[in-house]
N, C-alpha and C positions, 0 to 999 in steps of 0.2 A: 356490657355491650349487647350480649345475646338477649337479655331481658328487654332492652329498649327496642330492638329491631325485630324480635320474634324469631330469630334463627342465628346459628353460629356465623360469625363473619367469614367471608371468603377472602382470597388473596388480594383482590383489587380494593375492597373496603378497608382491609388492614393497612394497605399501602397509603390510602388517603388519610386514615386516622393517625398515621405516624406524624402528621403535621402538628398534632396536639401534644406530642412528646410526653405522653403519659401524665399530663396535668389533668386531674380528675374533672375540674370545672370546665376546662377547655374541651376535653373529650365529650362531655355531655352537650355543650353548646354546639360543637361541630357536628355531632351526630344528629342532633335535633334539627339543625339547619339543613343538613343533607336530606333528611326525611321530609321536611316541610316543602322543599323544592323538588321533591320526587326524583332524587338522584340516587336512591337505593332501590334495588330490585332483588327479589328472592327467586333463585333458580336452583333446582336439584338439591334443595335443603340448605343452601348457603345464601347468605345475604351479601351482595356485591354492589360496589359503586359502579355507576354507569361509566363507560369509557370517557376519559378526559374530564372527569368531574373536577370542577374548580371549588375553591373555598366558598361556601354559600354566603350570600349577602348578610344573613342573620348573624353569622359568626363575627364579622367586622363590626356590625351595629352594636352588639352587646359589649364588645371591647371598648368602643368609643363611649358608650354610656357609662362604663365603669370609670374611665379616665375623667369624664366630665364631673363626676362626684368628688373629685379631689379638690383641695383648696387651690386658689389661683397660683401661689408660688410652687406647689407640688406639680400642678398641671403644666406649668411653664417648664419646670425642670424636666419632666418626662418628655414633653414635645421636643425640646432642644436637644436633650440627650439622645433622642431617637436618631438624629442625623449623624451622630458619632459612630453608630454601629450597634451590633448586638451586645458587645461588651464595651465598657468605657471606664475611664478613671474619673474620680471626683474632681481632680485638678483640671482635666480637660473640659469637663462640663462647666466648672467655675470660670475658666478662661473664656469659653464661648459665651457665657452669660454675663461676662464682665463683673463677676462677683468673686468673693473670697470663698475658699472651701468651707470655712466656718459657717458662712451664711446659708449653706446648702444642707446643714445637718438636719433641721426639722423637716423641710420638704422631702428630703431623701428618706427619712424614717417613715413619713406618711406613705410614700410610694411603695416602700417595702411592706408595710402593714397591709396595703391594699393588694398584695400579691402581684404587683406589676413589675417590680424590680427585685432582684435577689442579690444577696451579699455573699461574697466568698473571696477567692484570691483577687477577683476584680468585681466591680459592679456589672450587672448584666440584666437585660430584659428576660422575664420568665419565658417568653416565647416570641419568636420572630413576628408572629401575627400581631402581637401587642405593639411591638416596635413599629411595624408598618402602619398600623392604625393611628398611632400617636403622631407619626411623621405626616400622615395625610390630613391630619386636622389643621396643619399649618397652611396658610395661603401659598399657592404655587410659587410665586416670585420670592417670597420670604424663605420658603423651604430650600429653593435652589441656591439662594445666597448663603444661607446657613450651611448648606452642604459644602459649598466652596470654602467657606471659612473653616469648616470642621476639618477638612483634610490638611489645611495649613497648620491648624492647631496640633493635629496628630503628628505631623512630620516634625514640628518644632519640639514636641515632647519626646522625640526619639523613636517613634514607631518605625518599623522597617518600611522601605519604599513599597515592597510588594504587598504589604498589608493594606496600604492606602490606595493603591493604583486603581482598583475597580471603582472606588468612589470618585476619584479624579476623572476617570474616563466618562463617567455618567454625568458629571456636573460642570466640567471645565468649559470655558468660553473660547471662541476662536482667537488665535494669536496669543493666548496666555502662555508666555514663555516658561514660567514656572511649571505649569501643568504639562506642557510638551516635553520639557526636559525630564520631568519625573516619569512620564509614560515611556519615554525613550530608554531611560535607565532600567525601568521595570521590565520592559520587553527584552532587553539584552540579558538581564539577570535571570529571566524565566525561560528563555528559549531552549536551554539544554535540558530542562526537566518537563516542560509543558509547552510545546511549540504552538499548539492551537490557541491557548490563552495568550501567549506572547504575541502572536500575530494579531489577535483582536486588539491588544493594547497598542501595537505598532500602527495598525490601520486607523485607530482613533487619533493617535498622535499626528499621522499624516493628514487626516481630515482637519484637525485643529490648525495645522500649518497653513492651510488654504493657499497652497502653491506660492507662498511668500518666500522669495529667494534667500531671506536672512536665515531660514531654517534648513538650507540645502545640505549643510554639513551633517546635521542630525539625520536627515532623510536618507543619506547614503548608508548609514549604519543599519537602517531599518529594512532595506530592500531584501537582504538574505533572510531576515526574520519573517517578513511577510511570506516569502516563498516557503520557508520551512513549515509554516502553519497552513499552507494550502491556498493562500490569497495571491495566486499567481498574477491575476489581472491587475490587482492594485500594485503589485511589485513592479510590473512592466510599465504601467502608466506613470508611477512615481519616478522610475529611472528616466523615462523619456522627458519628463517635466524638468528635472533638475540638472541634466547633463550640462547644459550650456552655462549653468551658474557656477560651475566648479573650477578650481585650479587644476592644472594638468595632472598632478599626481593623484588627486581625488577622482578626477574624471577617469583616469586609467584604472583605478581600483574599482570604480563602479562598473566600468565596461567588463572587467574581469568577473565580477559577480554576475553580470548579465550573461556572459559567455558560459559561465558555470550552469546557470539556469537553462540556457538554450541547449547545452549538452544533453539535457534530459528531455528535450522536445524536438529540436531540429539541429542535426549535426552541421548542416551547411551554414545555417545562420550563426552558429557558434564560431565557426571558422572565420566568417566575415567579421564578426564582432572582435575577435582576437586581432585580426589584421588592422581594424580601425584603431584599436588601442595601441598596437605596436608602431603605428605610423605617427603617434604623437611625440613631440619633443619633450624631454624631461621626465620620461617614465623611469621610476626607480628600478634598480637591478632586480630586486626581489619580485616586484610586480611583473617585470619583463620575463623573468624565469617562469613564473606561473602562467603567463599568457602563452608562451611557447609550449609549455607542458599540456595545457588544455587544448591548444590547437592540434598537437600531435595526437592526443587522445581521440579527438573527433575525426582525424584522418584514419585512425584505426577503426573507428566505428563504421565509417562508410567504405573502408577497403581501398583507399588510395595509397598504394604501396610506396610509389616513388616519393611522393610528398611526405609520407610518414617517416621514412628513413632520414630524410634531410632535416625535418623538423625535430625529430628525436635528438639528433646530434646537437642542434642549436639549443634545445631545451636542457639537455644534460650539461652542456658547457656553462650555460647561464645559471643553472641551479647550483652547480658546484661552486662557481665564482661567488655567488651571493649567499652561500651556505643556507639555502632555502630548502628545509627538509620536506615541507609539504609538496613543493614542486618536484623534488627528487623522488618522492613516493609516487607521484603521478607518472613520472618518466619511467620508473621501474615497472609499475603496473602495466603501462602501455608496451614496454619492451617485452614483458611476459606474454602479452597477447601475440606479439610478433613472433616470439620464439615458439609458441604453440603452433602457429601456422607454418613455421619452418620445420615442424616435426621434432623440435628439441624440447621434449616434454619435461625432462629433469631440470633443464635450465629455466623453463617457464615457471615451474614450482619454486625454484630458488629465488627468482626475481620477485615473485609476488610475496613470498615470505619476507624478503628484505624490504619491500615496499611497505608491508604492514608494520614492520619494526620502525621504519622511518616515520610512518604516519602516527605511531603511538607517541612519539616525542615531539611532533609538530603541534604548536599551540592551536587550540580551537577545533581539533579534529577528534572524532571518536569512530570506532569501527563501523557502527551501524549507520553513521551519517556521512561517511566518506564515499560519496556517490558521484558517478556510477562505478568508480574504480574498486570500491569495497566489495562489489558484487563478483568481481572477476575470480576470486579464489574459489567460490562456490561453483560458478559457471565452469571453470577449469576442471574442478573435481568431477562434476557431472559429465562433462564431455569425455573425460578419460576413464569413465566407468566407476566412479566412486560417488554414486548418487546419494548414498546414506550420509556420507560426510557433508555433501552439499546441502542436503535437507536439514541436517543438524545446524549448519551455519545459518541457513535461512530462518529456521524456527527461532533460534536464539536472537537474531537481530530483529526479526519481526516482533517478538515479545518486547524487546527494548524500545523500539520505535512506537509501538502501541502504548506502552506505559507513558512515553513522553508526548503522546498525541501529536506526533509529527506525520501528518497525512501524506505528503509526498514521499518521505522515506519509507513509510509503511507500504505505499503502493509499489515502490521499487522492489522491496523484499518479497512482496506478494507475486510480482511478475516473475522474479527469479524462481520462486517456489513453484509456480505453475509449470515452468519449463522443466524443472527437475522432476516433478511428478510425471510429466509426459515421458521423459527419458526412462523413468522407472516403470512405466506401463500402467500407472494408476490413472486411467483416463477420466473417470468420473470426478476424482479429486482435482485433477489438473484443470478440467473444464470449469468446475465450480470456482476454483481459485482465480482463473483467468477472467471469468465473467464478473467476479467481484471487483477486479481491478478495472475492467473496461467500463463498469458502471460509474466510476469516478474519474476516469482518465480525462474526459472532456473538461470537467471542472478544474482539474489540476494541470491541464494543458501538457500532458505527458507525451503526446505526439509520437515521434519516431520510435522511441523506446517501447512504448506500449504496443505499437503496431508490430514491432519485430519480436516481441516476447508473448504478451498475452493474446494479441490478435492472431499470431502464428499458431499458438497452442489451440485456440478455439477452432481454427480452420482444420488443423491436422486431426484433432479429436473427432470433428464432424466427419471427416473422410474415413477414419478408422471405424466409426460407429455407423456409417451409412446414413447419417442424418442429412438427407438431401435438403431439407428446409433450411437448416443452419448453413449449409454450403452456399445455397442461393443467397441467403441474407448477407453472407460475408463477401460475396463476389465484388461488391462495390468497394469495400475497403482494400481487398487484394488488388483490384485494378488501380486504385489510387496509389498504392505502394509501387506497382509496376510502372506507373507513369511519372512518379516523383524522382527527384535527383538523388536521394540518399539511400533508399531501400528498394530500388528497382529490381535488384537481383533476387531478393527475398520474395517480392511479389510475383515475379515471373516464375520462380521456382514453384511456389504454391500453385500457380495457374497450370504449370506443366504437370504436376502430380494429379491435379483434378482432371485435366484433359486426358491423361493416360488412363485414369480410373474409368473414364467414360468411353474409352476405346478410340479417342481422337489422336491416333498415333502421330500423324504428320504435324498437327498443332503442338502436341507435347514436345516433339523434337525441336521445333522452331523456338519454343519458349525456353529451351535449355541452352540456346546459343551463348547467352551471356555467362552462364555458369561454366560452360566448356571453355570459353575464351580465356577465363581467368583461373582455370583449374590448377595450373602450375605456380601461380603467384601465391605468396604467403599472406593471403587475405581470405575472408569468407566468400565462397563462390555461390553458396545456396542459402542455407539457414545461417543465422548469426546469433550466438557462436555456432561453429560448424558442428554438424551431426554426421559422424562417419557413416552411419547407416544410409545417408542420402546417396552415397557413392553407388550403392547397390541399385537404388531406383534409377540412377543415371545410366548404369549399365543396362538395365532392363529396357528402359526407353530407347536407348541406342540400338539394342538388338532387335526390338520389335519394329523399329523404323528402318532397319537395314543399314544403319549408319556405322558399319564396321570400321570405317576409317578413324572413328573416335576412340575405339577400344584400346589401342596401344597407349594413348595419352592417359586414359583413366587408369589403366593397369600400372603405368609408371608411377602415378601418384600414390595409389594404395600400396604398391610394393615398397616404395621409398619410405612411407610412413611406418610400415611394419618392420622393415629392416632397421630403421633408426630406433625402434622401440620394441624389441623382441619380447619384452616382459609384459607388454600391454595386450591382454587377451582380446580386447575389443578390436584394436588395430590389426592384430594377427588374424582374427576371425573374419574380419571384413576382407582382408587380402585373399584368404582362401576362398571365401564366398565369390568374390569377383572373378578369381581365376577359374573357379568351377563353372561359372556361367559362360565365360568367354571361351574356355577350352572344352566345355561340355564334359567336365570331369566329375564323375560321381565320387571319386576318392577325395578330390579337393573339397567338394560339398560336405563330405563326412568330416573332414578336418575342420571345416568352418563350424559345423554344428558342435563338434567336440570342444573347440576353443570357446565358442560363444556360450556354452553351458556354464563356463566358469565366470561369466559376467553377470551384471545385474541389469541387463538390457533385454527383457523378455520379448519385446516386439521384434527386435533385431534377430534374436534366436528363432522365433517363429517363422520369420521370413526365410532364413537359411533352411529350416526344416521343410518348409513348403517346397523350395526348389530342389532339395534332396529327394523328396518324395516324387516330384515330377521326373527326376533323372532315373529313379529306381523303377517306376511303375511299368515301363514296357517289358522288363525282364523279371521283376521280383515284386509282385503285388503285396506280399506279406510285409516285406521291408518297407515298401511305400506306405502301406497302411499304418505301420508303427510310427514312421516319421510324421505323417499327417495327423495321426491321433495325438501325438505329443504336441504338435503345433496347435491343434484345435483346443486342447486343454489350456494351453497358455493364453490363447486369444480369448477364450470364454472367461478366463479368470480376469483378464485385463479389461473386458467389456468391449473388445474390438469386434462388434457384431458383423460388420461388412466382411471383414477378412475371415471371420469364423464361418460365415455362410459360404464363402468360396471354398474353404477347406471341406465342408460337408459335401459340396458338389464333387470335389475331387474323390472323396471317399465313396460316394454313391456310384461313381464311374467304375470303381473296381468291386462293387457289390457290398460295400460296408455302409450301414446306416447308422448315423449318429444324430439323435434328435437334440434340438436345442434344450438347454437346462431350464427347468421351471424355477420360478422365484422361490427362495427359501423362506420368505416371510409373507404373511397375508397382506401386509400394508402396501407393498409395492415401493416403499421408500428405501433409500440406502441407510446403512447403519448410522452414519453421521446425521442424516436428515431426521431420523427418529430421535437421536439424542437431542437435537435442537428442539424439536416439537415437544418432547417430554418436558424439557425445562421451561418452554414457553407455557405449557399447561400448568406448571407449578407456580406461575406468576412472575418468573424472572424476566428482567428487561433484556433488550438486545445486548447491552454492554455486559451485563452479568453473565449471560450465556457465553459471550465471547471469552470472558475471563475463565469461566468454568472449563471450557473446551480448548483453551489456548488458540483461539481463532481471532481474526479481526472482526469488528462489527459488520463490515461490508460482506464478509464471507457468511456470517450468520444470516444476514438479509437474503443473500443468494440462496442458501439452503431453504429458507422459508418460502421463497418464491418458487423454487423447484417443487417442494412438497405441495404447495397450493395448486400448481399446474397438474401434478400427478393425481391429486384428489379432486380436481375440478371445483375448487372453492375459491372465493374471492376476498376473504377477510381472515384476519388472525383468529377472530372469535369462532368462525366456522371451522378453521383448522383445528382449534383446540377441542371443539365439540366432537369433531370426527375422531380425533385421537382418543378422547375419553370414552366414546361409544365403543371403540375397538379394544379398549383396555379396562 
């Protein structure tokens, strides 16, 4: 290859040449075709293919010429065999040609001698480019008909449905029941291992149905498959089209599937859909149990405590009567959420563990795809200061859903991961993960859940880092949450924090009215899931606004939590911190810092240390400087630039100067961004980089975008050139 192009081949040229699969004649033809069409360039001593280089026209022409030199019987064999696929059997070729296998002996020997077909455990084309060229020599109509005949021949010969499905999807005609049923079966068989491909097959099956009511029963099965593969719009439109064509039991089952989907986008809509299904006559006990369970889950999501308790009782009774393990698992997961908000942490853990055991024996459920209930164990762990366990759960399930190419499930584990990273104080990582989710949230119609997790994370990180541009960009989404029915408390809480940060004390207090009104209820009052650190922000806002009448209620809540869970250092530390602020007690603030040093919540600890320093400063500047310096180190390590700047101002006020740290690398990129760009420069694809670094492809793209912004470049090529220049 080096002799032909005059330079050693680069990564992009080698990637293109892989299409020749080391067949010497094809290598030469492909390379010469690329050079004739000016698709090869030499740069920095390496020969590379231009971006997006296609197979040159010359390559196909030379293959067609070779096929034309065959005898008529051999040429016909090659062309017809091409529609059977890369590999094929002599018997299938004979059936398609309406010949006996014996009649193909001589034509087959001629094709093998011409290096077009190879013999082995099965007959096969030497290269896919040869097969493609042979098939394209047939008239379009004839080729399409032969392809439809071919998949029927392959199925009749015993080939697996999944092996034939792609050909069926490409060639089937509208209303072809055989094709629709085959795609239906293939999609259901594939969804547990490759949700993206399964959804493509399901969408093609729906397209072939052409809204014909005779296929409604098959369409019901495909709605969850469509959603699992990220085709949410098709799933919703399909469901809406077929509902009126179904008997009651199937209609209720479909409404249950829709409610499940809506649980991941709009909690209020999910509740309404459950009510619609429960109002039908003739709903089976098992489906009724699941409808009550999903309804209860959504009451928990939006914090409607009275309805939650009543619906949980109905769901548990129905699930036990129907011996419906999946519904029981959802009931126990939802009860676990309720026990968490009742400060019964041990009971919350016991219930989610029991729910996971039930889920494991329920048909059709896996831990990574039991959503959103399956997220709760990790959310609970993170909320109770076991972020490392939460992160391990998220990473394991993200890897599994990535392997299965289940886009919605991947997005949910990425959302969870972003919140856990925020709790752990890894702000850059949290922001990157959250932005990667938000980039696909619209297409997947993730709605409420994406706003409450990834959107929340982006806004909180922007406040910590003093990223005013991001704060302004996010105000629209925060206001939409504040004005909506499901997440208004989350939106107003974020607005309150932002207002307090800007010194708008009265506005901040007013925006906390909803949080304060529900503070004693066993529901999320601010963030969801609850972040105990928010209680300190609520105390600070109340103190600054002079709303001292609120302080006894806040203190009752944090004291009850700590008293019920004396071994939870986070709950205990928050209690001491709140008491120290309310009572202006330096000793309580010291106890808070001591307790919080035993947690994995660095930003919560830094907050306590800042208040401890403020309490110490009037009488003991050395002790104040020690507390503030400790807090500053934590904030700098976390990347909380705004808060770190405030700590430096505190220190300057007592005569201690702490300069901002300089970047430890000349690149200005994070370690993870450098790892991504290094692999990009080595010629790896987005998916390969994702596999190397155990990331999702969306996260890799986000890292590339961030690096491009920091280096002020607009293309991957420019990014690679900059990297190579620096290394």
